[in-house]
C-alpha angles and dihedrals in degrees: 000000000000093000088053091054094045092052091048093049092045092061118091124214094264090056091046090050090050090053091050090049090052091053098044094046090054096243088119130024119232091248089049092052091049091054097039097048096032094232130137125256090244090054093051091050090049091052091047091054090047102044107024120092119220090252092057091048090051090049091053091049091052091048090051090049092050090050090050092049092051089056092053123103115229089255093051090047090050091050091047093049092047090052092049089050091050092051092046092051089049091051092048091050090049092050091049090052091049090051091048093049092046089052094047101041105031102023091238117149105210094169107073130161107242096175124110116288117244 
């Protein structure tokens, strides 16, 4: 345990940032980084929150989704897409209802034509 703490403290911010970049770019898995650098999982997540920009986190999320999609069977992909479509349709219906209620109760026109006038 003491060696683990010494190694973590010995790393400067540039080295910690480098480790985070390795993980987020996919060069090294999170579990691999934990073993390789002898750090705790909590420490790695703290570094990711500290050093990762939102765009890097979004990139990692997209990579994980792509990997998950590649593992799907066609039937599983179809089921996932159907569920996504159901959720999207439900959201669209909710938004339409909100617009309708805002128009009726508050007299607010949320749907405006912003296109060029002819």
